Steps between C-alpha positions, in 0.01 A plus 500: 500500500196286409519123446425554132781755451740279697423202276537723193841617620616144565377389157683790336827414675460134407438592136812721492711223655374240252564739211859559609566129546351428159731757341795343677408153372454622143810715481726257681469264204718745304742595780800322646727529801478802728240661271240296688576674824517846339159451342340364817641785707372754249147359488467457875682809625451736208764680291830591671529857620780736401683699767499878447830624360520770768478238775756275332752780448466682833373233741232752599127525428251779446236296682694496826340621821500881541642546147354797309566599141471814288490478120599779266529490122700734281453544125682751277299793367486347151317195631271714715416710195407195291333310786357752741533395862677171425729536804206553735297220340781246527570595861131457585465164322818365661384618841176309452690187395723500806213585735299206365795272584528604861748790479430812707527779242452875537192633318624623159278810521691610811832455322375685193386791719843512666673500159281790386590694814870420464581536129873538569542152649779305334560189713256216576638496855329836559166327453603223736585755769179698444278195544717316755500172307731199503558489124453725199440335162612733221376407151682689227349464153739547210268390219126439479265434209161343435546435128682233306820635350445677167125455523203719587231231479651235729529518878794356690610646829873552545700640788861527607633641822653433839346398831705603803435447870638728771511386860440774756660517845377656823673832425314546171795409283464253214730251330455323168425137581379346175465581132362314199470589134145501369424372149138432415276436203138386478331301350779244497393312190348748256385863496134601526317675218377848588165403350450236770549711812488868595815692583392567859417134566830377359684763703339363818582143399866584448528700820355201681751270332798733553419556867479123548842454340642755742307350788642154436840633601352526850229235538471129433347377175459169318618323188229527237372841614591643159299245303195724463723797409648330196218603266 
């Protein structure tokens, strides 16, 4: 690091510190009691994190050492007919989400190839045994739509389903460990006009959003993360 870049870094840190202290001074004039300490802690340490629901309910973690995960998504034929490949797309997006948060996840293309070769599979545990993983995440979609209800010119993603986790043992047997109902809609505040965005782009936006909602069951996130999703 050069002397110039070092001085620039120090100046930047000093500016950020002064800015935070200024905000504290200004806002404290309207706060009383313990609100002072909450505000100071927020500005200095950042927003509080939220523990993943899976961790809280099971006292386990997908980011543990030597933990591997397989993700499979099921959608009824009606949904697959209206939204071709939705089960594969959601599995792939969710795999990416978990991978980006430090979870060791089986490549979704490998799982898809196995499903094509084994069309008679009927239990998620079969996938866990085939890929010798620690957990299998089974996403079952019951409802899925990209349009606002009773509208063909407004986009709003909606999904309902169930997320279930199976824990595998050394003998290749699996046991249901965790389950959570999935209810999602996006944007949170108001639908998007079809004239403002293409169908394919909105589809990608909602898959990104939906996979993050599922991912948050398994990785840490922060208060305020949904602020940019409100519109």
